Structures are given as structure tokens and as C-alpha cells.
N, C-alpha and C positions, 0 to 999 in steps of 0.2 A: 230661810226665814220661816219659822213655824207660825201657823195661824190657828185660831180657835173658832170652832163653829158652835153657835147656839141656835137650837131649833125651838121656836116659839110655836107650840102646836097643842091642839086638844089631845088629851090622853088617849083618845080613840085612834089617833094616827101614830102615836109614839113608837110602837114596836115595828110597824112597817117602815117608818122612816129610818129607824136605827138599822134595819137590815139593808136598806138602800145605801146608807153611808158606809156600812161595813163592806158591802159588796164592791163599792167604789174604791176601797182600800184607804179610806180616810180615817183619821183618829176618831175615837168615840166623841160624839158631840155632847154639849151640855143641853139639857132639856128644861123648858119652862112652859107651864100651862097658864100661869097667871102673871100679872104685873109684879106681884110680890116675889114669885119664883124668879122672874127675869132679873129683878134687882139683886136677888141673892146670888145668881150665877155670874153676874157681871163682875169681873175682877181682872187684875193684871193689866197687860198692855192692850187697851181697848182698840188701839190703832191696828192691831192684828186680829181683831175679833170680827167675825162675820155673823150677822143676825139674819136668819131666814124664818119668816113667819109662814106657816102652812095651815090653812083652815082654822085660824085663830080669830076670835072676836076681840082680842086685847088691842086696845089703842095705845101704842107706844108713845110716850111723851117726847116732845121735841128735845127736851133736856137730855134724854138718853140717845136719841138719834143723832144729835149734833156731835157727840163724842165718838161715834162709830163710823167706820167706812160705810160706803153705800150698803143699804140693807135691802132685802127682797121680801115681797109679800105675795103669796100665792093663795088664791081662793078658788078651788075647783068648782065647776058648775057648768051647765049647758049654756050656750050663747043667749038663750032667751032669759036666763036668770044669772047673768054674770055676777060673780062674787058671792053667790048663794049656793048652798047645797042642801 
């Protein structure tokens, strides 16, 4: 079963995350920096699409989250400033 990865991230993280995905031997992900970008890259069998948000301020609407498998949200930051960088 093939799956599709979408990375919702600020453009500042895009190249580094692409290298991590490539190093892991995974297929190239779709990238989105805005909600409009995300809506554009969502297609096909969404039951096989995994959304990972890394350092993004985009709030993904429930209407999108409800049609995807569990999604993941990462916000790097020190313990004193959780979710902020």
C-alpha cells in the first residue's frame, strides 16, 4: 500500500525536511506553506495521505483533518517556550 506524505511547513524548513525524507528513502513529499497550498496538494486517496506540520502557523480546519488519517504537528522550541521558536 503506497502512501503520500504532505509536509506543512514554513519555506525556511523545506529544503532541510526534503533532505531528511530523501535520506530516509521515502518518496518525495508534497509541500505546503499556506492553507491555500495545502488545499492544492490534497488529492487522490486521502486515507493514504499523512499530514505532518513542522514549524507552521497554519491552523488546519477540522473539515480537512476529518478526512485524513492521524496527522502530526511539531513545533520546535525550548521547554520554557513550548511550541514557539
